[in-house]
C-alpha positions in Angstrom: 42.7 -25.5 63.6 39.3 -26.8 62.4 38.4 -27.8 66.0 39.4 -24.4 67.3 37.2 -22.6 64.7 34.3 -24.9 65.6 34.6 -24.0 69.3 34.7 -20.3 68.5 31.6 -20.5 66.3 29.7 -22.6 68.8 30.0 -19.9 71.5 29.9 -16.9 69.3 26.7 -16.8 67.2 26.3 -14.3 64.4 23.7 -11.8 65.7 21.7 -9.0 64.2 20.1 -7.3 67.2 16.6 -6.8 65.7 15.9 -9.4 63.0 17.7 -12.7 63.0 20.2 -14.8 64.9 22.5 -17.5 63.5 24.0 -19.9 66.0 26.3 -22.9 65.3 24.9 -26.3 66.3 27.5 -28.7 64.8 30.5 -28.3 62.6 28.4 -27.6 59.5 24.9 -26.8 60.8 23.6 -23.5 62.1 20.2 -22.7 63.7 18.6 -19.5 62.4 16.1 -17.8 64.6 13.7 -15.0 63.8 10.6 -13.7 65.5 6.8 -13.7 64.8 4.3 -11.5 66.6 1.2 -13.5 67.4 -2.1 -12.7 69.2 -2.2 -15.9 71.2 1.5 -16.6 72.0 3.1 -13.1 71.9 6.6 -12.7 70.4 7.5 -16.2 69.3 11.1 -17.3 68.3 11.0 -19.4 65.1 13.8 -21.7 64.1 15.2 -22.9 60.8 18.4 -24.6 59.9 21.4 -23.8 57.7 23.4 -26.8 56.4 26.7 -26.2 54.7 29.4 -28.1 52.9 32.4 -26.4 51.5 31.1 -23.1 50.1 27.5 -24.3 49.5 24.5 -24.1 51.8 20.9 -25.3 52.1 18.4 -23.6 54.3 15.4 -25.2 56.0 12.6 -22.7 56.5 12.8 -19.0 55.8 12.8 -16.4 58.5 9.3 -15.0 59.3 9.4 -12.0 57.0 11.3 -10.7 54.0 13.5 -8.2 55.9 14.7 -11.0 58.2 15.2 -13.3 55.3 17.4 -10.7 53.5 19.6 -10.5 56.7 19.9 -14.3 56.9 20.9 -14.4 53.2 23.6 -11.8 53.9 24.9 -13.7 56.9 25.2 -17.0 55.1 26.8 -15.3 52.1 29.2 -13.0 53.9 29.9 -14.6 57.3 29.8 -18.3 56.2 31.0 -17.5 52.7 28.5 -19.9 51.2 26.3 -19.8 48.1 22.8 -20.7 49.0 21.8 -23.5 46.7 18.1 -23.9 47.8 15.6 -23.1 50.5 13.2 -25.7 51.8 10.0 -24.6 53.6 8.9 -27.5 55.8 5.3 -26.6 55.9 2.9 -23.8 54.7 2.8 -21.5 57.8 4.4 -18.1 57.8 7.2 -19.2 60.2 8.4 -21.4 57.4 7.8 -19.4 54.2 7.1 -15.8 55.4 10.4 -14.6 53.9 10.3 -16.7 50.8 9.8 -13.7 48.5 13.3 -12.4 49.5 14.9 -15.7 48.5 13.2 -15.6 45.1 14.2 -12.0 44.6 17.8 -13.1 45.3 17.6 -15.8 42.7 17.6 -18.6 45.2 15.6 -21.7 44.2 13.0 -23.2 46.6 11.4 -26.6 46.9 8.8 -28.0 49.2 6.3 -30.9 49.6 3.7 -30.7 46.9 1.1 -30.5 49.6 2.8 -27.3 50.9 2.5 -25.8 47.4 -1.2 -26.5 47.3 -1.8 -25.2 50.8 0.3 -22.1 50.1 -1.8 -21.3 47.0 -4.9 -21.4 49.1 -3.4 -19.2 51.8 -2.4 -16.4 49.3 1.3 -16.4 50.3 4.5 -16.7 48.3 4.6 -20.2 46.8 7.7 -22.4 46.5 8.9 -22.8 42.9 9.3 -26.6 42.9 7.6 -29.5 44.6 8.4 -33.1 45.5 6.4 -36.1 46.7 7.2 -38.1 49.9 11.0 -37.8 49.9 13.9 -36.0 48.3 17.7 -36.2 48.5 19.7 -33.0 47.7 23.5 -32.7 47.4 25.2 -29.8 49.1 28.9 -29.8 48.1 29.9 -33.5 48.5 27.3 -34.3 51.2 23.7 -35.4 51.0 20.6 -33.9 52.8 17.5 -36.0 53.1 14.0 -34.5 53.2 11.0 -36.7 54.1 7.3 -36.6 54.6 6.5 -39.2 57.2 2.9 -38.3 58.0 0.7 -35.6 59.4 1.1 -33.8 62.7 1.4 -30.0 63.2 0.1 -29.7 59.6 -1.0 -32.0 56.8 2.2 -31.2 54.8 5.0 -31.1 57.5 8.3 -32.6 56.4 11.6 -33.1 58.3 15.2 -32.7 57.1 18.2 -34.8 58.0 21.9 -34.2 57.6 23.4 -37.8 57.9 27.1 -36.9 58.0 26.5 -35.1 61.3 23.3 -36.9 62.4 21.3 -33.6 62.7 17.6 -33.6 62.4 15.5 -30.5 61.6 12.1 -31.5 62.9 10.4 -28.1 62.4 7.1 -27.6 64.0 6.4 -31.3 64.0 8.8 -31.6 67.0 8.5 -29.8 70.3 11.2 -28.6 72.6 11.3 -30.2 76.0 8.6 -28.9 78.3 6.6 -27.3 75.5 2.8 -27.3 75.3 0.9 -28.6 72.3 0.8 -25.1 70.8 -1.3 -24.0 67.8 -3.5 -26.9 66.6 -5.6 -25.1 64.0 -4.2 -27.1 61.1 -3.0 -30.1 63.1 -3.8 -33.8 63.0 -3.4 -34.6 66.6 -4.6 -38.2 66.1 -1.7 -39.0 63.8 1.0 -36.8 65.4 2.4 -39.3 67.8 2.5 -42.0 65.1 4.3 -39.7 62.7 7.0 -38.9 65.3 7.4 -42.7 65.9 8.1 -43.0 62.2 10.7 -40.3 62.4 12.5 -42.1 65.2 12.5 -45.3 63.2 13.7 -43.6 60.0 16.6 -41.8 61.8 17.7 -44.0 64.7 21.2 -42.5 64.8 20.1 -38.9 65.3 22.3 -36.9 67.8 20.9 -33.4 67.5 17.3 -32.3 67.0 16.1 -28.8 66.1 12.4 -28.0 66.9 10.5 -25.3 65.1 10.4 -23.3 68.3 12.6 -23.3 71.4 15.9 -25.0 72.2 17.6 -27.7 70.2 18.5 -31.0 72.0 18.9 -34.7 71.4 16.6 -37.5 70.6 14.7 -36.9 73.8 12.8 -34.2 72.0 11.3 -36.9 69.8 10.4 -39.0 72.8 8.8 -36.0 74.5 6.8 -35.0 71.4 5.6 -38.6 70.9 4.4 -38.8 74.5 2.8 -35.4 74.4 0.5 -36.4 71.6 -0.1 -40.0 72.7 -3.8 -40.6 73.3 -4.8 -41.1 76.9 -7.3 -44.0 77.5 
């Protein structure tokens, strides 16, 4: 029965027509996608990840605004029947914490890299309530979720998340989908980006599924692609 339910969810995402989409990636992970209107790149789909175990869930990155965040909270609570234990913005841009106020208003804790807290303060946006340095392990139900800062890339503060029981990596905007351009580099460290991705590959050698901050999820080839994209050409 569990296998049948998984197949049903995999091909039948939970959809709200205007604000946010929730699509199953593995048995206990779901990609949430909302949209950000930008001057340079148009209407941009932005990914986050929901990790569940039993009736508990953790969310990487908020949707892009509070209304979309409220819809995601409702979907996780009503459709997945999970209590959201915490939300983890993976860096300080609005595609990661634009909907953070809605989580706080719902009484949901938030935690991020301490660098993210500092950068968010300077940007005048909603600030995560708690911080950590370098790495953090959280428990969702009976399973662990790892969060690690492995170096600069898209931003100075970008972290990645890993769900070891299903070998799913949320790379956020540090990782590009196959075929993507370098994208927005206004806060990037392009000199360190490739080396940081190399550290991600070394840290998580068993990874099977990789979710980028924008675009389609895939396998470890997304890590190879991103590393090559930012490798210096002599």
